[in-house]
C-alpha positions as CSV (number, residue, x, y, z in Angstrom):
1,M,0.0,0.0,0.0
2,Q,2.9,2.4,0.8
3,L,4.3,2.0,-2.7
4,N,1.0,2.8,-4.2
5,R,0.6,6.0,-2.1
6,N,4.1,7.1,-3.2
7,Y,3.2,6.7,-6.9
8,L,-0.2,8.5,-6.2
9,Y,1.9,11.5,-5.0
10,L,3.9,11.3,-8.2
11,I,0.8,11.2,-10.4
12,L,-0.7,14.1,-8.5
13,S,2.5,16.0,-8.9
14,I,2.4,15.4,-12.7
15,F,-1.2,16.3,-13.1
16,F,-0.9,19.5,-11.1
17,Q,2.1,20.6,-13.2
18,S,0.1,19.9,-16.4
19,F,-2.9,21.8,-15.0
20,S,-0.7,24.7,-14.2
21,F,0.3,24.8,-17.9
22,V,-3.3,24.7,-19.0
23,F,-4.3,27.5,-16.6
24,T,-1.3,29.6,-17.8
25,K,-2.5,29.2,-21.4
26,F,-6.0,30.4,-20.3
27,A,-4.4,33.4,-18.6
28,A,-2.3,34.2,-21.6
29,V,-5.4,34.1,-23.9
30,E,-7.5,36.2,-21.5
31,V,-4.9,38.9,-20.9
32,E,-3.5,38.9,-24.4
33,Q,-3.2,42.7,-24.6
34,G,-3.1,43.4,-20.8
35,S,-0.3,44.7,-18.7
36,F,2.1,42.6,-16.6
37,F,0.1,43.3,-13.5
38,A,-3.2,42.4,-15.1
39,L,-1.6,39.0,-15.8
40,L,-0.5,38.6,-12.2
41,L,-4.0,39.3,-10.9
42,N,-5.7,37.1,-13.5
43,R,-7.8,34.3,-11.9
44,Y,-6.3,31.7,-14.3
45,Y,-2.8,32.8,-13.5
46,L,-3.5,32.6,-9.8
47,T,-5.0,29.1,-10.3
48,A,-1.8,28.1,-12.2
49,L,0.3,29.3,-9.3
50,L,-1.9,27.3,-6.8
51,C,-1.4,24.2,-9.0
52,L,2.4,24.8,-8.9
53,V,2.3,25.0,-5.1
54,L,0.4,21.7,-4.9
55,Q,2.7,20.2,-7.5
56,S,5.7,21.2,-5.4
57,I,4.1,19.7,-2.2
58,F,3.3,16.4,-4.0
59,W,6.8,16.3,-5.6
60,Q,8.4,16.6,-2.2
61,L,6.2,13.8,-0.9
62,T,7.2,11.7,-3.9
63,L,10.9,12.3,-3.4
64,R,10.8,11.0,0.2
65,K,10.2,7.5,-1.0
66,I,11.0,7.3,-4.8
67,D,14.4,7.8,-6.2
68,L,14.9,11.0,-8.2
69,S,16.3,8.8,-11.1
70,V,13.0,7.0,-11.2
71,A,10.6,9.8,-10.5
72,Y,12.0,12.6,-12.7
73,P,11.8,10.7,-16.0
74,L,8.2,10.0,-15.4
75,T,7.4,13.7,-15.3
76,A,7.9,13.5,-19.1
77,I,4.3,12.2,-19.1
78,N,3.5,15.9,-19.0
79,N,4.3,16.0,-22.7
80,L,1.5,13.5,-23.4
81,L,-1.0,15.3,-21.1
82,I,-0.3,18.7,-22.6
83,L,-0.8,17.3,-26.1
84,I,-4.1,15.8,-25.1
85,F,-5.2,19.0,-23.3
86,S,-4.1,21.2,-26.2
87,Y,-6.3,19.2,-28.6
88,F,-9.4,18.8,-26.4
89,I,-9.4,22.0,-24.4
90,F,-7.8,24.5,-26.8
91,N,-8.8,22.9,-30.1
92,E,-5.2,23.1,-31.3
93,Q,-4.0,21.0,-34.2
94,V,-1.9,17.9,-33.3
95,S,0.3,16.8,-36.1
96,L,1.7,13.4,-36.8
97,S,5.1,14.7,-35.8
98,N,3.7,15.7,-32.4
99,I,2.3,12.2,-31.9
100,I,5.5,10.5,-33.1
101,G,7.6,12.8,-30.8
102,V,5.5,12.1,-27.8
103,S,5.5,8.4,-28.6
104,I,9.3,8.3,-28.7
105,I,9.4,10.1,-25.3
106,M,7.0,7.5,-23.9
107,I,9.0,4.6,-25.3
108,G,12.1,6.2,-23.7
109,I,10.3,6.3,-20.3
110,V,9.4,2.6,-20.6
111,V,13.0,1.7,-21.6
112,Q,14.5,3.8,-18.8
113,S,12.2,2.5,-16.1
114,R,12.8,-1.1,-17.1
115,K,16.6,-0.4,-17.0
116,S,16.1,1.0,-13.5
117,E,14.2,-2.0,-12.3
118,N,16.9,-4.4,-13.6
119,A,19.8,-2.4,-12.2
């Protein structure tokens, strides 16, 4: 059960980091022509900052029990999440090269994690 909780912390850390990127994009779109201070006071930007605080907390909880050499490569899952969020939330185009690139990253994560298990 303890191992599962540690990986739950890692997953939450990854999701909060991805959510921070999404809220930052919302803030950028909403305050496109605004001032620097308008951006700082934007509700989406403030939500992005909250997500980063939560990400930081869950990352610290993750690193208490999971080696950095195992946990950090898994944060590359953000690439996949951002690609999915970009398509479904912002209606951005996802090209074949985007999909191939993220697939290569995911394959790299699998290879790296298997190497870590066998070491």
